[in-house]
N, C-alpha and C positions, 0 to 999 in steps of 0.2 A: 737650167737657166735659159730663158727665152731670148728672142731677138732684141726686144726692148732693153733688157738688162745688159746685153752685150753692147748695145749702142751707148747706153749710159756709162758703162765701164770704159768704152773707147773714148768717150768725151773726157772723162777724168784722167785716163791713161795718157791721152794726148796732151792735156794740160800739164801733167806731171813730167812727161818727156820734154816738153818745152821748158819747164823749170830746170830740169837736169841738163839740158843742152841749150843754153841761152844763145841768143844771136838773132840776126835778121834772117827771116825765112823768105824765100822768093815769092811764096804764094799768100802770105799773110795769115790772119787768124782762121779764116774759113778752111783753107787748104790744110793748115796744121791740124785743125779739128778732124777733118776727113782722114788725114793720115793717122791720127790717133785711133779712130774707129777701125780703119783697115788694119792697123797694127795690132789691135786687140784680137781681131779674127785670125791674123797670121800667127801671132804669138800663141794663141790658144791651139791652133792647128799644129804648130811645130811641137808644142809641149805634149799634146796628146798623141801625135804620130811618132815622134822620134824619141821622146823622153819617157814614154809610157806613163804619163801623168794625166789623169782625167781632170779636166778643168771646167767642165760644164755642170758640176754638181752644186756648188754653193757660190753665191755672189761674194761673200766675205772671206773666201779661201785665199791664203797667202800665195799659193801657186798660181791661181787664176790672175791675181793682180800682178805678180812678177812677170808672168808670161805676156800679159797685155802691155805692160809698160816696156818690157824688153822688145816686143814686136814694134811698138810705136817708135822707140828709139832707133831701131834698125831702119825702119822705113823713113824716118825723118833724116837720118844720116845719108841714106841712099838718095833721097830727094834733093838734099843739099849738094851732093856730089854731082848729080846729073843736071840740076837746074839752078844751082846756086849762083853761077856767074851770068845768068841771062838778064838780070836787072841791075845794071850798073849805071 
C-alpha cells in the first residue's frame, strides 16, 4: 500500500475517530484530519512492530483499518489532554 493510500486511509480514520469521540477539538477540522493521518501511520507502525501484524498488504484489510482508527483515537485523546483547555 502506497503513501497516497495511507493518507486516504488516515483521512477516513480521522473522520471515524471523530465520530467515535465527539466533542469540540481545540484545532478544528484541519488539525483533526492531520491527527487522523498521523494516527494511521502510528497505528500501522504499532500493529506491525509490536503485534506482528503486517498492515501494508491490502487497503481493505480489517487489521489495517482497526490499527489506523485506533492510532487516530489515541492521538486525538492525547491532543485533547495536552491542548484541550487552551481555547476557552
